[in-house]
C-alpha positions as CSV (number, residue, x, y, z in Angstrom):
1,X,-123.1,79.1,-133.7
2,X,-123.0,81.8,-136.8
3,X,-119.7,83.1,-138.1
4,X,-118.5,86.7,-137.1
5,X,-119.2,87.6,-141.3
6,X,-122.9,86.1,-141.6
7,X,-123.4,88.1,-138.5
8,X,-122.1,91.0,-140.2
9,X,-123.9,90.0,-143.4
10,X,-127.1,89.4,-141.8
11,X,-130.0,90.3,-142.7
12,X,-129.5,88.2,-146.3
13,X,-133.2,87.3,-146.8
14,X,-136.5,87.9,-145.2
15,X,-136.8,87.7,-141.7
16,X,-139.9,86.0,-140.4
17,X,-142.3,88.2,-137.4
18,X,-144.0,85.5,-135.1
19,X,-147.6,87.1,-133.9
20,X,-148.4,84.1,-131.5
21,X,-152.4,85.1,-131.3
22,X,-154.8,85.1,-134.1
23,X,-155.2,88.1,-136.6
24,X,-157.6,91.1,-135.6
25,X,-156.1,91.4,-132.1
26,X,-153.9,94.1,-131.0
27,X,-150.7,92.6,-130.3
28,X,-151.7,91.6,-134.1
29,X,-152.3,95.4,-135.4
30,X,-148.6,96.5,-133.5
31,X,-146.6,93.5,-135.1
32,X,-147.8,94.1,-138.6
33,X,-147.0,97.9,-138.1
34,X,-143.5,97.2,-136.6
35,X,-142.5,95.0,-139.6
36,X,-144.0,97.6,-142.1
37,X,-141.3,99.7,-140.4
38,X,-138.5,97.8,-140.1
39,X,-138.8,96.3,-143.1
40,X,-137.7,99.4,-144.2
41,X,-134.8,99.6,-142.0
42,X,-133.6,96.2,-142.7
43,X,-133.6,96.5,-146.5
44,X,-135.2,92.9,-146.4
45,X,-138.8,92.1,-145.9
46,X,-140.1,91.3,-142.3
47,X,-142.8,88.5,-143.1
48,X,-145.9,88.3,-140.5
49,X,-146.8,84.6,-139.2
50,X,-149.7,84.3,-136.9
51,X,-149.4,81.6,-134.8
52,X,-151.5,81.2,-132.7
53,X,-152.9,79.1,-129.7
54,X,-153.3,78.4,-126.1
55,X,-152.8,82.1,-124.8
56,X,-150.0,82.4,-126.6
57,X,-148.0,79.5,-125.5
58,X,-148.0,77.6,-128.8
59,X,-146.2,80.2,-131.3
60,X,-143.8,81.0,-127.7
61,X,-142.5,77.5,-127.8
62,X,-142.3,77.8,-131.3
63,X,-140.1,80.3,-131.4
64,X,-138.3,79.4,-128.4
65,X,-136.7,76.3,-130.6
66,X,-136.0,78.0,-133.8
67,X,-132.3,78.4,-134.9
68,X,-130.7,81.8,-133.6
69,X,-130.0,83.5,-136.4
70,X,-132.1,86.4,-136.2
71,X,-134.1,85.3,-139.3
72,X,-137.4,84.4,-137.1
73,X,-138.3,86.9,-134.1
74,X,-141.5,87.2,-132.0
75,X,-144.2,89.7,-130.5
76,X,-144.4,88.9,-126.8
77,X,-146.9,90.1,-124.6
78,X,-147.8,90.4,-120.8
79,X,-149.5,87.0,-121.6
80,X,-146.5,85.2,-122.7
81,X,-143.7,86.6,-121.1
82,X,-145.9,87.0,-117.8
83,X,-149.3,85.0,-117.5
84,X,-148.5,81.8,-119.3
85,X,-145.4,80.7,-117.0
86,X,-147.3,81.4,-113.4
87,X,-150.7,79.7,-115.8
88,X,-149.0,76.3,-117.2
89,X,-147.2,74.1,-114.6
90,X,-145.2,72.8,-117.0
91,X,-144.0,75.3,-119.8
92,X,-141.2,74.6,-122.0
93,X,-139.6,77.6,-121.6
94,X,-138.1,80.3,-119.3
95,X,-139.8,83.9,-120.0
96,X,-136.2,85.2,-119.0
97,X,-133.5,83.0,-120.0
98,X,-134.9,81.6,-123.1
99,X,-134.8,84.4,-125.2
100,X,-133.0,87.4,-126.4
101,X,-134.7,90.6,-125.5
102,X,-134.7,93.2,-128.5
103,X,-136.7,95.9,-127.5
104,X,-139.9,96.8,-125.5
105,X,-142.2,98.2,-128.5
106,X,-145.5,99.4,-126.9
107,X,-147.6,99.8,-123.6
108,X,-151.2,98.8,-124.7
109,X,-153.7,100.1,-121.7
110,X,-156.4,97.8,-120.8
111,X,-159.8,99.8,-120.3
112,X,-163.0,98.7,-118.4
113,X,-166.4,99.3,-120.7
114,X,-170.0,98.4,-119.3
115,X,-172.5,97.6,-121.9
116,X,-175.0,101.3,-122.4
117,X,-177.6,99.7,-120.5
118,X,-175.6,99.3,-118.0
119,X,-176.7,101.5,-114.9
120,X,-172.9,103.3,-114.0
121,X,-171.5,106.0,-115.5
122,X,-168.3,106.4,-113.4
123,X,-165.7,103.3,-111.9
124,X,-167.5,104.4,-108.7
125,X,-170.8,104.0,-109.8
126,X,-170.0,100.5,-111.1
127,X,-168.6,99.5,-107.6
128,X,-171.9,100.6,-106.2
129,X,-173.8,98.5,-107.9
130,X,-171.6,95.3,-108.1
131,X,-171.4,95.6,-104.2
132,X,-175.7,96.6,-103.7
133,X,-176.1,93.1,-106.4
134,X,-173.2,90.7,-105.3
135,X,-172.7,87.9,-107.5
136,X,-176.2,89.2,-110.0
137,X,-173.7,90.7,-112.6
138,X,-171.2,88.8,-115.1
139,X,-168.2,90.0,-116.7
140,X,-166.8,88.7,-120.2
141,X,-163.3,87.4,-120.8
142,X,-161.0,86.5,-123.3
143,X,-160.2,83.6,-122.3
144,X,-159.3,81.8,-118.8
145,X,-156.4,83.1,-117.2
146,X,-156.1,86.0,-120.8
147,X,-155.1,89.6,-119.2
148,X,-159.0,90.3,-119.1
149,X,-159.8,87.8,-116.6
150,X,-156.8,88.8,-114.2
151,X,-158.1,92.9,-115.0
152,X,-161.3,91.7,-113.5
153,X,-160.1,89.3,-111.0
154,X,-157.5,91.9,-109.2
155,X,-160.4,94.9,-110.0
156,X,-163.0,92.6,-107.8
157,X,-160.1,92.0,-105.3
158,X,-158.8,95.7,-104.8
159,X,-162.5,96.8,-105.1
160,X,-164.3,93.8,-102.6
161,X,-167.2,93.1,-105.4
162,X,-169.0,89.9,-106.3
163,X,-169.1,89.7,-110.7
164,X,-169.0,85.9,-112.1
165,X,-166.4,85.2,-114.8
166,X,-168.0,84.3,-118.1
167,X,-164.7,82.3,-120.4
168,X,-164.7,83.2,-124.4
169,X,-162.5,81.9,-126.7
170,X,-160.7,85.1,-127.3
171,X,-162.0,88.1,-127.4
172,X,-163.9,88.6,-130.9
173,X,-167.0,86.4,-129.6
174,X,-166.9,88.0,-126.1
175,X,-166.9,91.6,-127.4
176,X,-170.0,90.4,-129.6
177,X,-171.9,89.2,-126.1
178,X,-170.7,92.3,-124.6
179,X,-171.9,94.7,-127.5
180,X,-175.0,93.3,-127.8
181,X,-175.4,93.7,-123.8
182,X,-175.6,89.4,-123.3
183,X,-172.6,90.2,-120.4
184,X,-172.5,93.6,-120.1
185,X,-169.0,94.0,-118.0
186,X,-165.2,93.3,-119.6
187,X,-161.5,94.4,-119.6
188,X,-160.7,94.7,-122.7
189,X,-157.0,95.6,-124.4
190,X,-158.2,99.8,-125.6
191,X,-157.5,99.2,-128.9
192,X,-160.2,96.5,-129.6
193,X,-162.5,98.6,-127.8
194,X,-162.2,102.2,-129.1
195,X,-164.2,102.5,-131.8
196,X,-166.5,101.0,-129.8
197,X,-166.5,103.4,-127.4
198,X,-166.0,106.2,-130.1
199,X,-169.4,105.3,-131.3
200,X,-171.6,104.9,-128.2
201,X,-172.0,100.9,-128.5
202,X,-169.8,100.3,-125.3
203,X,-169.0,102.8,-122.1
204,X,-165.8,103.3,-121.2
205,X,-165.9,103.8,-117.4
206,X,-161.7,103.7,-117.2
207,X,-158.4,102.6,-118.4
208,X,-156.5,100.4,-116.4
209,X,-152.7,102.6,-116.6
210,X,-151.8,104.5,-113.9
211,X,-152.3,107.5,-115.4
212,X,-155.4,109.1,-118.5
213,X,-154.1,108.0,-122.2
214,X,-154.1,110.6,-125.1
215,X,-156.9,109.1,-126.9
216,X,-159.3,109.7,-124.2
217,X,-158.4,112.3,-122.2
218,X,-161.8,112.9,-120.5
219,X,-161.3,109.0,-119.1
220,X,-159.7,109.2,-116.0
221,X,-158.1,106.6,-115.1
222,X,-159.6,102.8,-112.9
223,X,-156.9,104.1,-109.6
224,X,-158.2,107.4,-109.6
225,X,-160.7,105.4,-107.8
226,X,-158.9,102.6,-107.0
227,X,-155.2,103.6,-105.9
228,X,-152.7,101.6,-107.2
229,X,-155.1,99.9,-109.5
230,X,-152.6,99.2,-112.6
231,X,-152.3,96.6,-115.1
232,X,-151.9,96.9,-119.1
233,X,-150.7,94.8,-121.6
234,X,-147.5,95.0,-123.7
235,X,-145.7,94.3,-126.6
236,X,-142.3,93.4,-127.3
237,X,-139.6,92.2,-129.8
238,X,-137.9,88.7,-128.6
239,X,-135.7,86.8,-131.1
240,X,-134.6,83.0,-129.3
241,X,-132.0,82.7,-127.0
242,X,-128.2,82.7,-128.2
243,X,-128.4,85.1,-131.1
244,X,-125.5,86.9,-131.4
245,X,-125.1,90.2,-130.2
246,X,-124.6,91.8,-132.9
247,X,-127.6,91.0,-134.9
248,X,-129.5,91.6,-131.8
249,X,-128.2,95.2,-132.3
250,X,-129.1,95.0,-135.5
251,X,-132.4,94.1,-134.9
252,X,-132.9,96.5,-132.2
253,X,-131.8,99.3,-134.1
254,X,-134.4,98.9,-137.2
255,X,-137.3,98.1,-134.3
256,X,-136.8,101.4,-132.7
257,X,-135.8,103.4,-136.0
258,X,-139.2,102.1,-137.2
259,X,-140.7,104.0,-133.8
260,X,-139.6,106.7,-134.4
261,X,-141.6,107.3,-137.7
262,X,-144.1,109.9,-137.4
263,X,-146.0,107.2,-139.3
264,X,-145.4,104.5,-136.8
265,X,-146.0,107.0,-134.1
266,X,-149.1,108.4,-135.7
267,X,-150.6,105.0,-136.1
268,X,-150.1,103.7,-132.0
269,X,-151.2,106.7,-130.6
270,X,-154.4,106.2,-133.0
271,X,-154.6,102.7,-132.0
272,X,-154.1,103.9,-128.4
273,X,-151.1,102.2,-127.9
274,X,-148.2,104.4,-126.0
275,X,-144.9,104.0,-128.3
276,X,-141.7,102.6,-126.3
277,X,-138.7,101.5,-127.3
278,X,-136.0,100.3,-125.5
279,X,-132.3,98.5,-125.0
280,X,-132.8,95.0,-125.0
281,X,-131.3,95.0,-121.3
282,X,-134.2,97.1,-120.6
283,X,-136.5,94.5,-121.5
284,X,-134.9,91.5,-119.7
285,X,-135.7,93.5,-116.5
286,X,-139.5,94.5,-118.0
287,X,-139.6,91.2,-117.8
288,X,-138.4,90.1,-114.9
289,X,-140.5,93.0,-113.0
290,X,-143.7,91.5,-114.7
291,X,-143.1,87.7,-113.7
292,X,-142.6,88.6,-110.4
293,X,-145.6,91.5,-110.6
294,X,-148.4,88.6,-112.3
295,X,-147.5,85.4,-110.4
296,X,-148.9,86.4,-106.9
297,X,-152.4,88.1,-108.7
298,X,-152.4,84.2,-111.2
299,X,-152.0,82.4,-107.9
300,X,-154.3,84.3,-106.1
301,X,-157.0,84.2,-108.6
302,X,-156.1,80.4,-108.5
303,X,-156.5,80.1,-112.7
304,X,-154.6,77.0,-114.2
305,X,-154.4,76.3,-117.4
306,X,-152.9,72.9,-117.2
């Protein structure tokens, strides 16, 4: 346990921010933006380290085993703290009690996209095409058990349609085949698809949050056609369990201070992410709700990763 003096002097050296995914994805983009803002707030460098693997599990397990001194924290997501606990039978961490929650940072909408050649320009038309051709069309995902996979499975269940799942090793390879039209349908994080939608290389049919998003005000929510449909990714800051409350408070202030700056706000909106900010306890309750929400969806999908 750290002494009160140690907590008072924190931070006296650089802080490591683990991103449990490869570089280039939405979590990496948001994490690097927050790290820059937190560096200014803490007056110490916040150094980003990518620790990808096993759908975010490897990096999350790594953090759960670090000293609770505030010098190593991580970007948690819906995958690391809600999906993976349902997908892996023997995950060596508890998403609620295994970490010290710091702050919910951003909500990241998903988006239903199709190749421009696909014969549907709306969610309603897509459902009609799929119902008329059960099992004919494929959809891509970033891998088994990922948000893109489970978002599509929830859509299939609620819409009563059948399409075949083609899992890839990450969003990059999946996007290559969607852009070429080889696999015409995908649910993806909006930040990574937004440029392709704006350039016309993909057709965005609907966002997966319950309401439309400011960056694409003319794109309907899937829920406008499928009432009650809602999935999204999120990014949050976690420290190892047992981190002293004084240090958690300093990290929370730094994270929320970074979120409040015009530069970070503008960049998040540009990335189609929605800035949030929270108290540590609000984040803990958010994780509890997400675990309860996704466990039955994962079970119904039949997806397992061990």
